[in-house]
N, C-alpha and C positions, 0 to 999 in steps of 0.2 A: 521201873523197868521199861526200857524203850520198846515201842512197838515197831515192827517192820512191815512195810507195805510193798506190794509188788503189783505190776500191771501186766495183765496177760493179754497178748494180742495174737490172734490166730494168724497163721501163715497165709491163709487165704485173704484176710483183710489187709495184711502188709503188702502183698504183691498186687492186689487189685485196686487199693485206695492210696495208701501212703506213698509208695514208690512212684506211681504215675504223677501224683500231686507234686512231689519233690522235683521230678524231671521238668514238669511244666513251669514251676517257679524258677528253676535254674535257667531255662531257655528264655523266659520273659525278662529275667534280670540281665542276661547276656545281651539280648536285643536292645534293652534300654541303655546298657553301657556303651554299646557300639554307636547308638544314636547320639549320645552325649559327646563322645569322643570325636565323631565325624563332623557334627554340626556346630559344636561349641568349642571344644578344646583345640582341635587341629587347625581350624582357620586362624585362631589367635596365635598359633606357634609357627606354622609354615605357610600361612596365607593361601591355603588351598580352597578359597571360596570361589564363587562363580565369576568374580571380577578379574580373575587371573587366568591367562591363557598361554599356550605355547606358541612361540613365533614360528610360523610355517616356513618351509624352504622356498626361497624366491629366485635363487641363482639359476640362470639359464631359462627363465621364464620371460615371455614378452611382457613389457611393462604394464599393459592394460590387464593381462591375466594375473599378474602379480598384485595389482591394485585390488582386483576382485577377490583374490584369495585372502588378502588381508581384511577386506570388508566383511567377508563371510564369518570371520572370527572376532570382529569388533575392533580391528586395528586400522591405521591409516598409513598411506604411502607418501613419502617425500623424496623427490629426486635431488640428491646433493651434488651431482656432477656427471660428466660424460667423458669417456676416454676411448681412444682407439684400441681395438682388440681384434687380432686376426682370427681368433677361434670362435668368438661369440658374435652372432649377427647384430646388426644395428637395432637399437631400441630394446635389446634384451638385457636382463640384469646381470652385471658382472659380480657385484658384491653387495652385502646387506649388513646393517647394524641396527639393533642387536642381531646376533647370528641365529640360525635356525635352532629350534627346540629350547631357547631361553624362555623363562617364565616372565611375563610382563603383565601389567594391568591393562584392561580394555581401554581403548581410546588412545593408546600410545602411538606415537609417530615412529614408523620404521623407515629409516633412510636407506636409499639404494644408489648405486653408481650404475649408469647405463652405458652400453657399448655404442660407440660411433661407427662400429664395423671396421673394415680394413682402412688403413691410412691412405692407400692409393686406390684409384678406380679409373674406369674408362669413361671419358666424357660422353654423355648421351647426346644424340642429335635432336636439338630442340628448334632447329630452323623450321620456318613455316608454321610455327605455333604462335598463338597469341602470347603477348608478353607475360601476362598473368599466369597462364598455364605453363609456359617455359620456366619461369622462376620457380613455380611450385614443383615441377619435375626435377629440376636441378637440386633443390633443397631436400626433396624427398630422398634422393640418392646420396645425400651427404656432402654435396658440393656447396661452395660459397659463391654467391652471385656478386660480381664486381661492378665495374662501371657500366652504365647503360647510356649509349649514345644514340641519337636519333638522326636519320638521314633519309633523303627521298629515295623512292624505289619505283621503277617503271613497271615492275612485275608483281609486287606484293602490296597488299592493302595496308592501310594504316594500322599500327600497333602489332604487326607481325614481325617475328624475329627474322632478320635478313642474314646475319653473320654472327659467329661466335669465336672467341679466342681465349684459351687454346681451342683448336678446332675439334669437331666431333670425332670420336674414335681414338683420341689421344689418351694414353695412360699417364695420369698426373697425380701428384699429391692432392688430397682433398682440402689442404690448406691453401692451395693456389686459387685465387678468385677467377671465375669465368666471366669475361666481359662480353656484353651483347650489343649488337647494332640493331636498333628497332626502326621499322619502316615508318616514315611520315607520309606514305602514299606517293602518288605521282606529283612530281614537282610542278607547281603552278606556273603559269606564264605571266600572270598579272597579280598585283597587290593592291589592297585598299590603302589609300593615303591616310595616315593618322593625323589627328589634330595636334599641332605642335605649339600653337599660340598660347603664351602664358607659361610655357615650360622653361626650365633652366636649360642652358646649352647642353649640359651633360645628359639630362633626361631626354632632350630632343634627339641627340645623336643615337641614344640607345633605341628609341622608338623607330627611328629611320632604319637602323640595322635589323631590328626584330621583324620589320615589315618586308625585308629583302630588298631594301633600297639603299642608295648611297647619298652621303652628304656632298652637295655640290658647292656652289659659291657661298661664302660666308661674308655678309656685310654687317656694318655696325652703324647705329643711328642713335643720336642723343635723345634721351627720354627721361625727364626728371621724375616722372610718376611711377616708374618701374625700377625694380632692382637691377643692377648691372648684370648682363648676361642672360636676360629674359628674352625669349623669342617674341618679336613683334609681328612678323609676317612670314609667310612661306610661299614658294613659287607654285606649288601644286595645291589646289583647294582640298581641304579635309573631306574624306569620303570618296574621292575620285579613284577610279580604277586605272592604274598605270602599269606599264611593263616592268617586270622585275629588274632590279639593278639600275633603275632610272635614277638620275641625279636630282636631288631636291635642294634648291637654294633657300636660305633663310636669312632673316635680318634680326639681329639681337641688339638690345639696348646697352648704351654706355652713358656715363656721366661726364660732362665736360669739366 
């Protein structure tokens, strides 16, 4: 004959001990489960670890601010191009790749296209500025610096912009180069005579022209020890101070 057993638990013990213990165990198990899923399971499935970030919005930001915003989240900026845009100011971001809110790994390079501003503009007045400063100002406003010619000026010091073309105040395309005339200072009245002896005829002519002088009479003399066309002598001694545009006679070697 089987014996039957029964356990008698008082209601007071059930509610004060067993039920609270069961609740505590359930909560602890739930917390452990959440930890395992969040730290172990999910990163392996959807890559939600700390090395993945959302790409911030960069459009309409000045490029230095855009670079800082990327740096703050562990990303880098690369300028892939520039284009004209009437709506977005110069050096502000027009577009980005990857786009905003995409998930990427830290260290990723985010490429952007920057605005060159309006395609047309009013040429700024850079006359009476130093050449270096004038070039900086033109480029800062999106213009292209074209040819730079030097000329003497009675009123402006050396390296100061005398003239520009197109002229200041003109509205032009920013693809049109702005040519500048740069002062070489007051035109001198005299020049130092260069040493021409031993130079080729071609080099001697260039030295004479560069000094602001003119080639005068050209004579030839036989000389077996020198290459044909080498300057043997000159009418004005080297180092002499002579009036500008003075004529200089030279003798060059020939072979009989």
